[in-house]
Each structure stands twice: as structure tokens, then as C-alpha cells.
C-alpha positions as CSV (number, residue, x, y, z in Angstrom):
1,S,-24.1,10.2,-6.7
2,G,-23.7,8.3,-3.4
3,S,-23.4,9.8,0.1
4,S,-20.7,12.3,0.8
5,G,-17.7,10.9,2.6
6,G,-17.5,13.9,4.8
7,S,-21.0,14.9,5.5
8,G,-21.8,12.0,7.8
9,G,-18.5,12.0,9.6
10,S,-16.3,9.0,10.4
11,S,-19.3,6.8,11.0
12,S,-20.3,7.0,7.3
13,F,-16.8,6.3,6.0
14,P,-16.3,2.9,4.2
15,L,-14.1,0.2,5.6
16,P,-11.8,-2.1,3.6
17,D,-11.4,-5.7,4.5
18,E,-9.0,-6.2,7.4
19,M,-5.7,-7.2,5.9
20,V,-2.0,-6.8,6.8
21,P,-0.9,-3.5,5.1
22,F,1.1,-3.7,1.9
23,G,4.3,-2.6,3.6
24,G,4.1,-5.5,6.0
25,S,4.6,-5.1,9.7
26,G,7.3,-2.4,9.5
27,Q,9.9,-4.5,11.3
28,E,12.1,-5.4,8.3
29,P,15.4,-3.6,7.8
30,S,15.8,-1.6,4.6
31,G,19.4,-0.6,4.9
32,Q,21.4,2.6,5.2
33,C,19.5,5.9,5.6
34,D,16.1,4.3,5.4
35,L,14.2,4.5,8.7
36,S,11.0,2.9,7.4
37,G,11.8,-0.7,8.1
38,Q,9.3,-1.5,5.4
39,S,9.9,-4.4,3.0
40,S,7.7,-5.8,0.3
41,G,9.2,-9.2,1.0
42,Y,6.9,-9.4,4.0
43,Q,3.9,-9.9,1.8
44,P,5.0,-12.8,-0.4
45,S,3.6,-14.0,-3.7
46,G,3.0,-12.3,-7.1
47,C,4.4,-8.8,-7.0
48,G,5.3,-9.1,-3.3
49,I,2.1,-7.9,-1.8
50,G,-0.1,-11.0,-1.8
51,A,-1.5,-10.0,-5.2
52,S,-1.2,-10.8,-8.9
53,C,1.1,-8.7,-11.0
54,L,-1.9,-7.1,-12.7
55,P,-2.6,-6.5,-9.7
56,I,-5.6,-8.2,-8.1
57,R,-5.3,-9.0,-4.4
58,Y,-5.7,-12.7,-3.9
59,F,-7.5,-12.5,-0.5
60,N,-10.6,-10.6,-1.7
61,G,-10.4,-10.0,-5.4
62,G,-9.7,-6.3,-4.7
63,M,-8.4,-4.2,-7.5
64,I,-5.1,-2.4,-6.8
65,L,-5.7,0.2,-9.4
66,T,-4.4,3.7,-8.8
67,E,-4.6,6.5,-11.3
68,T,-2.2,9.5,-10.6
69,D,-3.7,12.7,-12.1
70,L,-1.3,15.3,-10.8
71,A,2.1,14.9,-9.2
72,S,4.7,17.3,-7.9
73,G,8.1,16.6,-6.4
74,G,10.5,18.5,-4.1
75,M,9.6,20.7,-1.2
76,G,10.6,18.0,1.3
77,M,7.8,15.7,0.5
78,P,6.5,14.6,-3.0
79,W,2.7,15.1,-3.4
80,S,0.1,14.0,-5.8
81,H,-3.6,13.8,-6.5
82,A,-4.4,10.2,-7.3
83,R,-7.5,7.9,-7.2
84,S,-7.8,4.3,-6.2
85,M,-10.6,2.1,-7.2
86,A,-12.5,0.6,-4.3
87,N,-14.4,-2.6,-5.3
88,Q,-14.0,-4.2,-1.9
89,M,-15.1,-1.5,0.6
90,D,-18.1,-2.2,2.8
91,Q,-20.2,0.5,1.1
92,N,-20.1,2.7,-2.0
93,V,-19.3,6.3,-0.9
94,S,-18.3,9.2,-3.0
95,F,-15.5,11.4,-1.7
96,G,-16.2,13.7,-4.7
97,N,-14.0,12.0,-7.4
98,G,-16.6,9.6,-8.7
99,N,-18.4,6.6,-7.1
100,S,-16.0,3.9,-5.8
101,W,-12.9,6.1,-6.4
102,L,-11.0,7.0,-3.3
103,P,-8.9,10.2,-3.8
104,M,-5.4,9.7,-2.5
105,P,-3.5,10.5,-0.4
106,S,-5.7,13.5,0.4
107,T,-8.6,11.3,1.6
108,C,-6.8,9.1,4.1
109,Y,-9.0,8.9,7.1
110,I,-9.7,7.2,10.4
111,K,-12.8,5.4,11.4
112,D,-14.2,4.5,14.8
113,V,-15.1,1.0,13.8
114,D,-17.5,0.1,16.7
115,G,-18.6,3.6,17.6
116,D,-17.1,3.4,21.1
117,G,-13.6,4.4,20.3
118,D,-12.2,1.0,21.3
119,T,-11.2,0.0,17.7
120,I,-9.9,2.5,15.2
121,A,-8.9,1.8,11.6
122,V,-6.5,4.2,9.7
123,V,-7.5,3.8,6.1
124,M,-4.6,4.7,3.7
125,S,-6.2,3.2,0.5
126,P,-9.0,0.7,-0.4
127,Q,-6.5,-2.2,0.1
128,D,-4.4,-0.7,2.9
129,A,-5.5,0.0,6.5
130,C,-4.0,-0.2,9.9
131,W,-6.2,-1.4,12.8
132,F,-5.7,-0.5,16.5
133,D,-7.4,-1.7,19.7
134,K,-7.6,0.3,22.9
135,T,-6.4,-1.2,26.2
136,G,-6.8,1.3,29.0
137,S,-5.7,4.6,27.4
138,V,-3.3,3.0,25.0
139,Y,-3.9,1.9,21.4
140,G,-2.1,-1.2,20.3
141,A,-1.6,-2.2,16.6
142,R,-2.9,-5.5,15.3
143,H,-0.9,-8.0,13.4
144,G,2.5,-6.9,14.7
145,I,2.7,-3.7,12.7
146,K,5.0,-1.0,14.2
147,D,2.8,2.0,13.5
148,E,1.6,4.0,16.6
149,L,-1.7,5.8,17.3
150,D,-2.2,8.4,20.1
151,V,-5.1,10.7,21.1
152,D,-4.2,14.3,21.7
153,T,-6.3,17.4,22.2
154,D,-8.8,17.5,19.3
155,V,-6.6,15.3,17.2
156,I,-5.6,11.7,16.7
157,V,-2.0,11.2,15.7
158,F,-0.8,8.3,13.6
159,R,3.0,7.7,13.6
160,R,4.7,5.6,11.0
161,P,8.0,3.6,11.3
162,D,9.6,5.8,8.7
163,G,9.3,8.9,11.0
164,S,6.3,10.5,9.2
165,V,3.3,11.7,11.2
166,Y,-0.3,11.9,10.1
167,T,-2.6,14.1,12.2
168,F,-6.4,13.6,12.0
169,H,-9.3,15.6,13.3
170,D,-10.8,13.9,16.4
171,F,-14.2,12.3,16.2
172,D,-15.9,15.2,18.0
173,Q,-14.5,17.8,15.5
174,T,-16.3,19.3,12.5
175,H,-14.3,17.3,10.0
176,Q,-14.1,14.2,12.2
177,G,-11.7,11.5,11.1
178,L,-10.3,13.5,8.2
179,L,-6.6,14.5,7.7
180,K,-5.5,17.7,9.2
181,S,-1.8,17.5,8.3
182,I,1.1,15.2,7.3
183,A,4.6,15.8,8.5
184,S,7.5,14.1,6.8
185,R,10.3,12.7,8.9
186,G,12.2,15.8,8.0
187,G,9.5,18.1,9.4
188,S,8.1,19.3,6.0
189,T,4.3,19.5,6.3
190,V,1.2,19.2,4.1
191,E,-1.9,20.9,5.4
192,F,-5.6,20.2,4.4
193,S,-8.6,22.4,4.2
194,Y,-12.2,21.2,3.7
195,N,-15.5,22.6,2.5
196,S,-18.8,22.4,4.4
197,D,-19.5,18.9,2.8
198,G,-16.3,17.6,4.4
199,K,-14.5,17.3,1.0
200,V,-11.0,18.5,0.6
201,S,-10.9,22.1,-0.8
202,E,-7.1,22.7,-0.7
203,V,-3.9,21.0,0.1
204,K,-0.9,23.2,0.8
205,R,2.8,22.7,1.4
206,T,5.5,25.2,1.9
207,S,9.3,25.3,1.5
208,G,11.0,28.5,2.4
209,S,9.1,31.4,0.7
210,T,7.5,29.1,-1.9
211,T,3.9,27.8,-1.4
212,E,2.3,25.1,-3.5
213,S,-1.4,24.6,-3.5
214,F,-3.6,21.8,-4.9
215,A,-7.0,23.7,-5.2
216,Y,-10.2,21.6,-5.6
217,T,-13.3,22.9,-7.3
218,Y,-16.7,21.0,-7.1
219,L,-19.8,21.1,-9.2
220,G,-22.6,23.4,-8.0
221,S,-26.3,23.0,-7.3
222,T,-27.4,23.4,-10.9
223,D,-25.6,20.2,-12.0
224,D,-27.0,16.7,-11.6
225,N,-23.6,15.7,-10.0
226,E,-23.6,18.5,-7.4
227,G,-20.7,18.1,-5.0
228,E,-18.6,16.0,-7.4
229,L,-15.1,17.2,-8.3
230,E,-14.8,19.4,-11.4
231,E,-11.1,20.3,-11.3
232,V,-7.9,20.0,-9.3
233,L,-5.4,22.8,-10.0
234,C,-1.7,22.7,-9.0
235,R,-0.2,26.1,-8.6
236,R,2.7,27.8,-6.9
237,K,3.6,31.3,-5.6
238,V,6.6,32.9,-4.0
239,G,6.0,35.0,-0.9
240,E,2.9,37.2,-1.4
241,G,3.2,37.1,-5.2
242,S,0.6,35.9,-7.7
243,W,-0.2,32.2,-8.2
244,N,1.5,30.5,-11.2
245,N,-0.3,27.6,-12.8
246,M,1.6,24.3,-12.9
247,A,-0.9,21.6,-14.0
248,C,-4.6,20.7,-13.7
249,C,-7.0,17.8,-14.1
250,Q,-10.6,18.2,-15.0
251,Y,-13.3,15.6,-14.5
252,T,-16.6,14.8,-16.2
253,D,-19.2,12.4,-14.6
254,Y,-22.0,10.4,-16.0
255,D,-25.5,11.8,-15.4
256,G,-27.1,8.3,-15.3
257,T,-29.0,8.6,-18.6
258,T,-26.5,6.7,-20.8
259,A,-25.7,3.0,-20.9
260,H,-22.2,3.3,-19.7
261,G,-22.3,4.8,-16.3
262,N,-24.5,5.6,-13.2
263,L,-25.1,9.1,-11.8
264,G,-21.9,10.2,-10.2
265,D,-19.6,7.6,-11.9
266,L,-16.4,9.2,-13.3
267,E,-16.4,9.4,-17.1
268,F,-13.4,11.4,-18.1
269,A,-10.2,12.6,-16.4
270,K,-8.5,15.2,-18.5
271,R,-4.9,16.2,-17.6
272,R,-3.0,19.3,-18.8
273,E,0.2,21.1,-18.0
274,W,0.8,24.9,-18.1
275,T,3.3,25.8,-20.8
276,G,4.0,29.3,-19.4
277,S,1.4,31.1,-21.4
278,A,-1.4,28.5,-22.1
279,W,-2.6,25.1,-21.2
280,G,-0.9,22.3,-23.1
281,T,-2.3,19.3,-24.9
282,E,-5.0,17.4,-23.1
283,K,-4.3,13.8,-22.0
284,K,-7.6,12.0,-21.4
285,T,-8.7,8.7,-19.8
286,Y,-12.2,7.4,-20.4
287,Y,-14.0,5.0,-18.0
288,R,-17.1,2.8,-18.3
289,Y,-19.0,1.1,-15.5
290,Y,-21.6,-1.6,-14.9
291,K,-25.1,-0.2,-14.2
292,D,-26.3,-3.5,-12.7
293,S,-25.2,-7.1,-12.3
294,A,-25.0,-7.6,-16.1
295,G,-26.1,-11.2,-15.8
296,G,-23.5,-12.1,-13.2
297,T,-20.4,-10.3,-14.5
298,G,-20.7,-6.9,-12.9
299,Y,-22.3,-4.8,-10.1
300,Q,-23.6,-1.3,-10.0
301,H,-20.7,1.2,-10.1
302,G,-18.2,-1.5,-10.9
303,L,-15.4,-0.4,-13.2
304,K,-15.8,-2.1,-16.6
305,L,-13.4,-0.4,-19.1
306,V,-10.4,1.9,-18.9
307,V,-9.4,3.5,-22.2
308,S,-6.4,5.9,-22.4
309,G,-3.4,7.0,-24.3
310,E,-2.9,5.6,-27.9
311,G,-5.9,3.4,-27.5
312,L,-8.3,6.3,-26.9
313,S,-6.8,8.4,-29.7
314,R,-7.3,5.5,-32.2
315,A,-10.9,4.6,-31.0
316,T,-13.7,5.8,-33.3
317,N,-16.5,7.6,-31.3
318,P,-15.4,6.1,-28.0
319,T,-18.4,7.4,-26.0
320,T,-20.9,5.8,-28.4
321,A,-19.1,2.7,-29.4
322,T,-20.4,-0.6,-28.0
323,D,-18.4,-2.4,-25.3
324,A,-17.3,-5.0,-27.8
325,Q,-16.0,-2.4,-30.2
326,L,-14.2,-0.4,-27.5
327,K,-12.6,-3.4,-25.8
328,D,-10.1,-3.7,-28.7
329,Y,-8.7,-0.3,-27.7
330,A,-9.1,-0.6,-23.9
331,T,-6.2,-0.5,-21.5
332,K,-8.2,-2.7,-19.0
333,Y,-11.5,-4.6,-18.9
334,F,-13.0,-6.1,-15.7
335,E,-15.6,-8.7,-14.7
336,Y,-16.8,-9.5,-11.1
337,D,-18.7,-12.1,-9.1
338,S,-21.7,-11.5,-6.8
339,L,-19.3,-10.5,-4.0
340,Q,-17.6,-7.8,-6.2
341,C,-14.4,-9.9,-6.4
342,C,-12.6,-9.4,-9.7
343,T,-13.0,-12.6,-11.8
344,C,-11.5,-11.4,-15.1
345,E,-9.1,-8.8,-16.1
346,E,-8.1,-8.2,-19.8
347,N,-5.2,-5.9,-20.6
348,D,-3.9,-4.3,-23.8
349,G,-7.0,-4.5,-26.0
350,G,-7.9,-8.0,-24.7
351,S,-4.6,-9.5,-25.8
352,L,-3.9,-10.6,-22.3
353,S,-6.7,-12.2,-20.3
354,T,-6.4,-13.4,-16.7
355,T,-9.2,-15.0,-14.7
356,F,-9.7,-15.5,-11.0
357,S,-11.9,-17.9,-9.0
358,Y,-12.4,-17.9,-5.2
359,S,-13.5,-20.2,-2.4
360,T,-13.7,-19.7,1.4
361,S,-13.1,-22.1,4.3
362,S,-14.9,-22.2,7.6
363,H,-11.7,-22.7,9.6
364,S,-11.1,-20.6,12.7
365,E,-9.0,-17.5,12.3
366,G,-5.3,-18.0,12.7
367,Y,-2.2,-16.7,11.0
368,N,-1.4,-20.2,9.8
369,N,-5.0,-21.3,9.0
370,W,-6.3,-20.7,5.5
371,K,-9.3,-18.6,4.9
372,R,-9.4,-17.9,1.1
373,K,-8.3,-20.0,-1.9
374,T,-7.7,-18.1,-5.1
375,T,-6.9,-19.7,-8.5
376,E,-5.4,-17.3,-11.0
377,T,-5.4,-18.6,-14.6
378,M,-2.8,-16.6,-16.6
379,P,-2.8,-15.8,-20.3
380,N,-0.6,-18.7,-21.2
381,G,-2.8,-21.2,-19.3
382,D,-0.5,-21.6,-16.3
383,Q,-2.2,-21.3,-12.9
384,K,-1.3,-19.9,-9.5
385,V,-3.2,-21.5,-6.6
386,V,-2.9,-19.2,-3.6
387,Y,-4.1,-19.8,0.0
388,T,-4.3,-16.8,2.3
389,N,-5.1,-16.4,6.0
390,F,-7.7,-14.3,7.6
391,V,-5.7,-11.1,7.1
392,G,-4.6,-11.8,3.5
393,Q,-1.1,-13.1,4.1
394,V,-0.1,-15.9,1.7
395,L,0.4,-19.4,3.2
396,I,0.7,-21.4,0.0
397,Q,1.4,-20.3,-3.5
398,E,1.5,-23.2,-6.1
399,L,2.5,-22.5,-9.7
400,V,1.0,-25.1,-12.0
401,S,2.2,-25.6,-15.5
402,G,0.9,-28.7,-17.3
403,S,1.8,-31.6,-15.1
404,D,4.5,-29.7,-13.2
405,S,4.0,-27.7,-10.1
406,W,6.1,-25.6,-7.7
407,I,4.9,-24.9,-4.2
408,D,6.1,-22.1,-1.9
409,Y,5.1,-22.2,1.8
410,Y,5.0,-19.4,4.3
411,K,4.7,-19.6,8.1
412,Y,4.0,-16.9,10.6
413,D,4.3,-16.4,14.4
414,S,1.6,-15.4,16.8
415,N,2.1,-11.7,15.9
416,G,1.6,-12.4,12.1
417,R,5.3,-12.0,11.4
418,L,6.9,-14.2,8.7
419,I,9.2,-16.7,10.3
420,E,9.7,-19.3,7.6
421,H,9.6,-19.5,3.8
422,A,10.0,-22.9,2.3
423,M,11.1,-22.9,-1.3
424,P,9.6,-25.5,-3.8
425,S,12.6,-27.7,-3.3
426,A,11.7,-28.2,0.4
427,V,7.9,-28.7,0.0
428,S,6.6,-32.2,-0.6
429,S,2.9,-31.7,-0.4
430,Y,-0.1,-30.0,1.3
431,N,-3.7,-30.9,2.0
432,D,-6.3,-28.2,2.1
433,T,-8.8,-30.3,4.1
434,N,-6.6,-29.2,7.1
435,A,-6.9,-25.8,8.5
436,N,-3.1,-25.4,8.5
437,L,-3.0,-27.0,5.0
438,G,-1.2,-30.0,6.4
439,V,2.1,-29.0,4.7
440,S,4.7,-31.8,4.5
441,L,8.3,-30.6,4.2
442,N,11.3,-32.6,3.1
443,S,13.3,-33.5,6.2
444,S,16.8,-33.2,4.8
445,S,16.5,-31.5,1.4
446,G,15.3,-28.2,0.0
447,L,15.9,-24.6,0.9
448,I,14.1,-23.0,3.8
449,Y,14.5,-19.3,4.8
450,V,14.1,-18.5,8.6
451,T,13.7,-15.1,10.2
452,D,14.2,-14.3,13.9
453,Y,13.0,-11.1,15.6
454,Y,14.2,-9.3,18.7
455,S,12.0,-9.7,21.7
456,T,13.3,-6.7,23.6
457,T,14.8,-3.3,22.8
458,T,18.5,-2.8,23.9
459,A,19.4,-0.2,21.3
460,T,20.1,3.4,22.3
461,S,20.9,6.6,20.4
462,T,24.6,5.8,20.5
463,V,24.8,2.0,21.1
464,A,23.8,-0.5,18.4
465,G,21.4,-3.2,19.7
466,G,18.1,-4.8,19.4
467,A,14.7,-3.3,18.6
468,A,11.7,-5.3,19.8
469,G,9.8,-6.8,16.9
470,Y,12.4,-6.0,14.3
471,V,14.5,-8.5,12.4
472,Q,17.5,-9.9,14.2
473,Y,18.6,-12.8,12.0
474,E,18.1,-14.0,8.5
475,K,18.9,-17.7,8.3
476,I,18.6,-20.7,6.0
477,K,18.4,-24.4,6.6
478,K,18.4,-27.6,4.4
479,G,15.1,-29.3,5.0
480,S,12.8,-29.1,8.0
481,S,15.4,-31.0,10.2
482,G,18.4,-29.1,9.0
483,T,20.7,-26.9,11.1
484,E,19.9,-23.2,10.9
485,V,22.7,-21.2,9.4
486,K,22.9,-17.5,9.9
487,L,23.2,-15.4,6.7
488,R,22.7,-11.9,8.2
489,E,22.3,-10.2,11.5
490,Y,21.0,-6.7,12.1
491,K,21.5,-4.2,14.9
492,Y,19.8,-0.8,15.2
493,F,20.0,2.6,16.8
494,K,17.1,4.2,18.6
495,R,16.2,7.7,17.4
496,T,13.7,9.6,19.6
497,A,12.2,12.9,18.3
498,D,8.8,14.5,18.2
499,G,7.6,12.2,20.9
500,F,8.3,8.8,19.3
501,S,11.1,6.5,18.3
502,T,12.4,5.1,15.0
503,Y,15.1,2.4,14.6
504,P,17.5,3.0,11.7
505,T,19.9,0.2,10.9
506,A,23.2,0.5,12.8
507,E,25.0,-2.7,11.7
508,E,24.5,-5.3,9.0
509,I,26.6,-8.4,9.8
510,V,27.0,-10.9,6.9
511,Y,28.2,-14.5,7.7
512,R,30.3,-15.9,4.9
513,S,30.7,-19.5,6.2
514,D,28.1,-22.1,7.3
515,A,30.5,-23.5,9.9
516,S,29.2,-23.5,13.4
517,G,25.8,-22.3,12.2
518,G,27.3,-19.2,10.6
519,S,30.8,-17.7,11.0
520,D,33.5,-15.7,9.3
521,S,31.5,-12.5,9.6
522,V,32.0,-9.1,8.1
523,T,30.2,-6.0,9.4
524,T,29.0,-2.9,7.6
525,E,28.4,-0.1,10.1
526,Y,26.1,3.0,9.7
527,A,26.3,6.2,11.7
528,Y,23.8,9.1,11.4
529,T,23.6,12.8,12.2
530,F,20.0,14.0,12.4
531,H,18.3,17.3,11.8
532,T,17.2,18.8,15.1
533,D,14.0,17.4,16.6
534,V,13.0,15.3,13.6
535,H,13.8,11.8,12.2
536,E,15.4,13.1,8.9
537,V,19.1,12.2,8.4
538,S,21.4,15.1,7.6
539,Q,24.5,13.0,7.2
540,A,24.9,9.2,7.0
541,T,28.3,7.5,7.2
542,T,28.7,4.0,6.0
543,T,31.8,2.2,7.2
544,L,32.6,-0.7,4.8
545,P,34.2,-3.9,6.1
546,A,38.0,-4.2,5.6
547,V,39.1,-6.4,2.7
548,P,42.2,-8.4,3.8
549,T,45.4,-8.4,1.8
550,S,44.9,-12.1,1.2
551,E,41.8,-11.1,-0.9
552,N,43.7,-8.3,-2.7
553,G,42.5,-5.6,-0.3
554,E,44.3,-3.1,1.9
555,N,43.0,-4.5,5.2
556,S,41.5,-1.2,6.1
557,T,38.0,0.1,6.3
558,D,36.6,2.9,4.1
559,D,33.9,5.4,4.9
560,V,31.2,6.6,2.5
561,I,29.5,9.8,3.5
562,D,26.1,10.9,2.2
């Protein structure tokens, strides 16, 4: 059923392609009370993450398919057991939930990329990893991201811009590279235990006297799928009392003898909730896979069909029906090329079919040089032609409908941060024989968005100021030769706790006139009180700008307290 993700340690863990994480670099402001600085706008195109809205990632044809089997809120940090399909990792490894499925977030891990500790990847999902390079004793993040990585006694600590902290077992520990705990910015913790195979056995979180447990049970030695996940059980107890069932998900894997899956491929996920006295109605999802290349449309362990909900209940004999019969009821159907890039996705019983084709350039790596061209043909026949750089950031997205086309152009600085977005009204043409796509912009017409970043940190815990690498100005200009006009300006506070700093927004200044490159400003101010020694806000005060009497206001500011 594939090698165990834990038994071989970090060296055996799979790696995704190196791409800028979905959340972007972490330097974009997100407004009051949000310390994350994350913004989907940093990854342009499609649904905002350099992917189609299905979604398939344009850079590598990677599927962004996550199935949430169990979820639980509250207790300071929501938690879930979910699975993400990994068709673009560098190897097929089972972490116990079926080949090519990566359990999340319980199986986040770190990998020593070169084996010498000089480059470490923090893998959050099959399409989302943060890469760090060691200089002296310090790890620096690639591509301008604001996450931090530190080595401590027996652990490696990964700190996020939102104030959360992921602690991993060091590479010389028994469970090397695996998660030990997660602490929210408010200090709530999730703790992980593992079995002797290095697979998660229990995930616990506590709030007051209440303890919640996600307990994992694996198949034994008498089963062909020994070591694969049999059940995840969510349960709670108060104090030293008895466990109370909440929900569970049970799994069935293929044994390799049927036509629809290889040994260790996940066949069924069956979810149920506890009603107080018995288990409720079962909700099932059924999966089929390719057992080989299928004449050029698949690869071994590649996900072929997903059937769930009403479709599964209406299908006659779903486990024995042919693929052609079952497609009419399928939620999703996939095809791939020889590099395991998704080339076709059909949704809703085949009523919506989208295809993808890919080509690669030999241009040198650079944030403004294109590496991959992807053409997405949508169900209505329209196409999106997308050029991405070496880390998956979109450079050009062209929407083609008949004889009409609309071109968006994105430009990055030397740290991979978005500095210009030219709207279709500003883009005249491009030429993909050039490494930088030879983009021609209209000189005096068309809308172009411009983003400036702080180069130094001047903010303190009490004085609003700059934060190095974070957004300072959002601007616009008319054509490439137009004068830049400020739309917004941001200032930040510096909050230091638990050994690192975050930068919540302190001021948002909006410029209402384009005179003098931006004038007639109004300011919204934010003030925070934090819980002791953590990054969680206990009280946030928003001071709204005064509305003058000439605009039917009272010419006084108002506070909103959360």
C-alpha cells in the first residue's frame, strides 16, 4: 500500500513542487483584528490562488481537492480530519489514509530537503509548502514570505504571521519531522501522538476541563491493507469522566484484486454522527482510481471518479457498474497526462467538462520570467491562457472568447511580491517568445494597480509605523506613463510575544482625491489589548473617521469596541 510516511522519517516524506503558498507572502494587510496579513489577492487569477475555480493549479496541474471527513469547532481553535489528493508530489507515499491522500492538518510535516539541514520545507498540503534556507544559524524564508523557522532543543518551530506556532519533532527524534503540537495565537494547543509506524494515533485539544480527542485506529496484520486507517473517532469528556462519542469516519480500501483500485487505494469514506444513543445515518463517498496509464489518460493510484451524496444514492450497484455507467452519477471525473498533470475534469455527472493543456519554457528562473503555459478550455468553449513563473505565480492571464480577449498582467519585485497588476484596459499585447513575455502596456490609458512595501520596521507596540516587507501603499495609475495616485496607506503596530513579532494593522488611510498624487485623506485607527504573552486580541477598538457637518455628519469620531 505504499511506504509509510512515518517509518522512514523525514527523508522518505514526499515533496510538492516549490510554489509560493496559497496565502501569499503574508505581508498584505487584512484589516482590524486580523493579524495574519494573508490575502488571497496575492495569488491572482481564477479563484485567487493561481488556479482554476474547479480548482486545478495552473502551474503544475495539481488538484486542490480536499475532503473534510470530521470537523469540530470551538475550544479556541477549530479542528478537523481532512484529506487532500496529492497528484503532484515527488513520490507516492501513504500516510495511512489511502495512497496519494495526505491527511490534513494532522500530517503537516517538515522535510530536510538536501539531507544536510541547509534547506527545510514545511509541507502544509500537497499544494502548499514554505521553503527555508540556512545562513549561518538562521533560516530565511524564500519568496518574501513572512513565516519564521527556528531550531530549538529537540524541536523545530514554525511561526506564522497570524501568531500561530507549529512545533515539529527535530530530525534526530523518533518521529522526526512530524507535528508535535500547534498553538493558536491565543495559546490554545493541539497535541499529537503517534504509533510505532509514525502515523498519528491521537490528536487532543483541551479547553478548561473539557478534552476532545480524535482517535485513529489502523488495520492489523491480518488485513491486506495493514497499517491503513480504519476509523477516526471524535469524542469528548469532562474532567476524568467517560468519553462521549461525537462523530466518526470509517474507511475501506481496495485490496488490488478489482478493476477500480490498487492495493491501498481508498475506496469508501463513511461518515456518521452520534445521536446521543446510537450512530446516525451513514454518509458515504466512493472513489475509483487508475491502475495504470490507461492508454495515456491516467497513472497508477491516480484518482478517477468521486461519487457522493445524491449521485451515490441514485447509482445502481456503484461498485460493479462500469466507469461509463457511473460517470453519469459522479461528482468528479479526472484524466491526466504522463506527468500526472490533470488534463480533464468533469463535474456534476459530466455536465460540465473542463480541459487543460500544458507547455514548459526553457527560460531561466525569475519572478517575471514565464516557466509554464496552461490553457484551460471551459465548458462554454471560452479559454483562459495562463503563464506562470517558476514558483507558480501568475504573470499573464488571457481570457479568450471567440475573437475577443482580455489580458491581465502581473509584475513582481526581486522578493516575489506583487508590485503591479495591469488590467485588460492597460495591456496592448504580449509575446511569449520572450522570457518576460514582452508585455506592451498602453502609455496613457488603462488601469494599473501599484503596490509599495515598507523597507524597514519603524512600528512599535504603541506607535503606528512601518513593518518591513508589509504593504505601505496601494496606488493606481492611468497607463504605464501615468502619475501614481495613492488609494490607501497602511501603518502597523508591532506585537511581540512568545519570542516573535506580529504586525496588526494600526491605521488605514484612504485618499479621496487624486490631486497631488493622492490627498483629502481620512483615517481609520485600530487599537488593541492583547491576552497576556500571546498574540490573541482581547479587545479591539476601531476609531472611525469623523464625518464633517458639510457631509451631514457630526464632525466627531466614533469608536466601535469588539
